[in-house]
C-alpha positions as CSV (number, residue, x, y, z in Angstrom):
1,M,-17.0,76.8,62.2
2,S,-18.3,78.9,59.3
3,S,-18.1,82.0,61.4
4,L,-14.6,81.2,62.4
5,L,-13.5,80.6,58.8
6,G,-14.9,84.0,57.8
7,I,-17.7,82.8,55.5
8,D,-20.4,84.7,57.2
9,G,-18.3,87.9,57.0
10,G,-18.2,87.7,53.1
11,V,-14.7,86.0,52.9
12,Y,-14.4,82.9,50.7
13,L,-11.6,80.4,51.1
14,N,-11.2,77.4,48.8
15,L,-10.5,74.5,51.2
16,Q,-9.4,72.2,48.5
17,E,-6.8,74.6,47.1
18,H,-5.3,75.3,50.6
19,P,-5.3,72.0,52.6
20,Q,-2.5,73.2,54.9
21,Q,-4.4,76.3,55.9
22,T,-7.5,74.3,56.3
23,N,-5.8,71.8,58.7
24,N,-4.4,74.7,60.7
25,L,-7.8,76.3,61.0
26,L,-9.4,73.0,62.1
27,H,-6.7,72.4,64.6
28,H,-7.0,75.8,66.1
29,H,-10.8,75.5,66.1
30,Q,-10.6,72.1,67.9
31,G,-8.3,73.7,70.4
32,F,-10.7,76.5,70.8
33,Q,-13.5,74.1,71.4
34,F,-11.4,72.2,73.8
35,L,-10.2,75.2,75.7
36,G,-13.4,77.2,75.4
37,I,-16.7,75.4,74.8
38,N,-15.7,72.0,76.3
39,G,-13.9,73.6,79.2
40,Y,-16.9,75.8,79.7
41,N,-19.3,72.8,79.7
42,Q,-17.1,70.7,82.0
43,G,-16.6,73.7,84.2
44,A,-20.4,73.8,84.9
45,S,-20.1,70.5,86.6
46,S,-16.7,71.1,88.2
47,T,-15.6,73.0,91.2
48,S,-15.2,76.8,91.0
49,R,-11.4,76.5,91.0
50,E,-11.5,74.5,87.7
51,N,-13.9,77.1,86.3
52,N,-11.5,79.8,87.2
53,C,-8.6,78.0,85.5
54,S,-10.7,77.3,82.4
55,S,-11.7,81.0,82.2
56,V,-8.2,82.2,82.6
57,A,-6.9,79.7,79.9
58,F,-9.7,80.6,77.6
59,S,-9.2,84.4,78.0
60,Q,-5.4,83.9,77.4
61,S,-5.7,81.6,74.3
62,L,-8.6,83.3,72.5
63,P,-6.8,86.5,71.3
64,T,-3.9,84.4,70.2
65,L,-6.1,82.0,68.3
66,L,-8.1,84.8,66.7
67,E,-5.0,86.7,65.7
68,K,-3.4,83.6,64.2
69,Q,-6.6,82.7,62.5
70,S,-6.9,86.2,61.1
71,Q,-3.3,86.0,59.8
72,E,-4.0,82.7,58.1
73,I,-7.1,83.9,56.5
74,D,-5.3,87.0,55.3
75,W,-2.5,84.9,53.9
76,A,-5.0,82.6,52.2
77,L,-6.8,85.6,50.7
78,Y,-3.5,87.1,49.6
79,L,-2.5,83.8,47.9
80,Q,-5.9,83.6,46.2
81,N,-5.6,87.2,45.1
82,E,-2.1,86.6,43.6
83,R,-3.3,83.5,41.8
84,L,-6.3,85.3,40.4
85,K,-4.1,88.2,39.4
86,T,-1.6,85.8,37.7
87,T,-4.5,84.0,35.9
88,L,-5.9,87.3,34.7
89,Q,-2.6,88.5,33.5
90,A,-2.0,85.3,31.6
91,E,-5.4,85.5,30.0
92,S,-4.9,89.1,29.1
93,R,-1.5,88.3,27.5
94,Q,-3.0,85.4,25.6
95,Q,-6.0,87.5,24.5
96,L,-3.7,90.3,23.5
97,L,-1.4,87.9,21.6
98,F,-4.5,86.5,19.8
99,L,-5.7,90.0,18.8
100,L,-2.2,90.9,17.6
101,Q,-1.9,87.8,15.5
102,R,-5.4,88.4,14.1
103,Y,-4.7,92.1,13.3
104,E,-1.3,91.2,11.9
105,S,-2.9,88.7,9.5
106,K,-5.4,91.3,8.4
107,L,-2.7,93.9,8.1
108,T,-0.6,91.5,6.0
109,I,-3.6,91.0,3.7
110,L,-4.3,94.7,3.5
111,M,-0.6,95.5,2.7
112,S,-0.6,92.8,0.0
113,Q,-3.8,94.3,-1.6
114,R,-2.3,97.8,-1.3
115,N,0.9,96.7,-3.0
116,E,-1.1,94.9,-5.7
117,N,-3.3,98.0,-6.3
118,L,-0.2,100.2,-6.3
119,S,1.4,97.9,-8.9
120,I,-1.7,98.1,-11.1
121,A,-1.9,101.8,-10.8
122,T,1.8,102.2,-11.7
123,K,1.3,100.1,-14.8
124,K,-1.8,102.1,-15.8
125,T,0.1,105.3,-15.2
126,K,3.0,104.1,-17.4
127,Y,0.5,103.0,-20.1
128,L,-1.2,106.4,-20.1
129,E,2.1,108.2,-20.2
130,Q,3.1,106.1,-23.3
131,C,-0.3,106.9,-24.8
132,L,0.2,110.6,-24.2
133,I,3.7,110.4,-25.8
134,K,2.3,108.6,-28.8
135,I,-0.6,111.1,-29.1
136,E,1.9,114.0,-28.9
137,M,4.1,112.4,-31.6
138,D,1.0,111.8,-33.8
139,K,-0.1,115.4,-33.2
140,Q,3.3,116.7,-34.3
141,N,3.3,114.5,-37.4
142,W,-0.2,115.7,-38.3
143,Q,0.9,119.3,-37.8
144,R,3.9,118.7,-40.0
145,K,1.9,117.0,-42.7
146,A,-0.7,119.7,-42.5
147,K,1.9,122.4,-43.0
148,E,3.4,120.4,-45.9
149,N,0.0,120.0,-47.4
150,E,-0.8,123.7,-46.9
151,A,2.5,124.5,-48.6
152,K,1.6,122.2,-51.5
153,V,-1.9,123.7,-51.7
154,T,-0.4,127.2,-51.7
155,E,2.1,126.2,-54.4
156,L,-0.7,124.6,-56.5
157,N,-2.8,127.7,-56.1
158,N,0.0,129.9,-57.2
159,T,0.7,127.5,-60.2
160,L,-3.0,127.5,-61.1
161,I,-3.0,131.3,-60.9
162,R,0.0,131.5,-63.2
163,V,-1.5,129.0,-65.6
164,T,-4.8,130.8,-65.6
165,E,-3.0,134.1,-66.2
166,R,-1.0,132.6,-69.0
167,E,-4.1,131.1,-70.6
168,A,-5.9,134.4,-70.2
169,E,-3.0,136.2,-71.8
170,S,-2.9,133.6,-74.6
171,F,-6.6,133.8,-75.1
172,C,-6.4,137.6,-75.2
173,G,-3.5,137.5,-77.6
174,E,-5.4,135.1,-79.8
175,S,-8.5,137.1,-79.5
176,K,-6.6,140.3,-80.4
177,M,-4.9,138.4,-83.3
178,M,-8.3,137.2,-84.5
179,M,-9.8,140.7,-84.1
180,K,-6.8,142.1,-85.9
181,N,-7.1,139.6,-88.8
182,C,-10.9,139.7,-89.2
183,C,-12.7,141.9,-91.7
184,K,-13.3,145.4,-90.5
185,V,-16.5,145.6,-92.5
186,C,-18.4,142.4,-91.5
187,S,-16.2,141.4,-88.6
188,S,-16.9,137.7,-89.3
189,R,-14.6,136.7,-92.1
190,R,-10.9,136.8,-92.3
191,S,-9.2,139.8,-94.0
192,C,-7.5,138.9,-97.2
193,V,-7.7,142.1,-99.3
194,M,-5.2,144.9,-98.8
195,L,-6.4,148.4,-99.8
196,L,-4.1,150.8,-101.6
197,P,-2.5,153.2,-101.2
198,C,-2.9,152.9,-97.4
199,R,-1.9,149.2,-97.4
200,H,-4.3,148.2,-94.6
201,L,-5.3,144.5,-94.7
202,C,-8.8,145.2,-93.5
203,S,-11.4,143.6,-95.8
204,C,-12.5,140.3,-96.9
205,K,-13.0,139.4,-100.5
206,S,-16.8,139.6,-100.3
207,C,-16.8,143.1,-98.7
208,E,-14.0,144.6,-100.9
209,A,-16.4,145.5,-103.7
210,F,-18.5,147.7,-101.3
211,V,-15.6,149.5,-99.7
212,G,-14.8,153.0,-100.9
213,L,-12.9,154.2,-97.9
214,C,-10.4,152.3,-95.8
215,P,-12.3,151.3,-92.6
216,V,-9.0,151.7,-90.6
217,C,-7.7,155.2,-91.8
218,E,-10.7,156.3,-93.9
219,S,-8.5,157.0,-96.9
220,V,-9.9,156.7,-100.4
221,K,-9.4,153.3,-101.9
222,E,-7.7,153.6,-105.2
223,A,-7.0,149.9,-105.7
224,S,-7.0,146.6,-103.9
225,M,-4.9,143.5,-103.8
226,E,-5.8,140.1,-102.5
227,V,-3.3,138.5,-100.1
228,F,-3.0,134.8,-99.5
229,L,-2.0,134.0,-95.9
230,A,-0.9,130.7,-94.5
């Protein structure tokens, strides 16, 4: 019976999943035994006419049974193949759906992280831009103050130069005045005696007695007169 079901030939048929095909195969197999093997065994003890009838019946029914059995086995294999294909397709779809859901979840997390990082980067960029604007404004203010201070320093230097020149001129004028009013003989005391007739105020009272010639024009002193200056 195993050979008739195709098990020895490498074909597997699940009898529990195909009860109708199994009953048909058993029915044909019993008919085959009845027409073939049983008829053959009974024919051994029967007359030659019965043997000839059994042989004719067997030879006529065997191809039909084999053809029908082959068709039923092919149909059972086709059904089993279709069920297996359907099962594999369903499992593939389920596995694909699971992978899609899994990757969709990961993709959602990655997109959320990307948006968060992008938001942080945007805030940092705006902050840096504001810092650059503030630095540029501070730079311009410092440059303006530096120019103002430079102008003030230049003005102060010019003022200092003018004051220094004035003081130098004043000092020179005072020095010249002092040199002009000092005694031309000792150059230490103030001139208070005018020599006559040249009228040069060029000698102090102490030196007047020793002067015979005017120290300015070298004219002969004929007389002298003391002058009281404020």
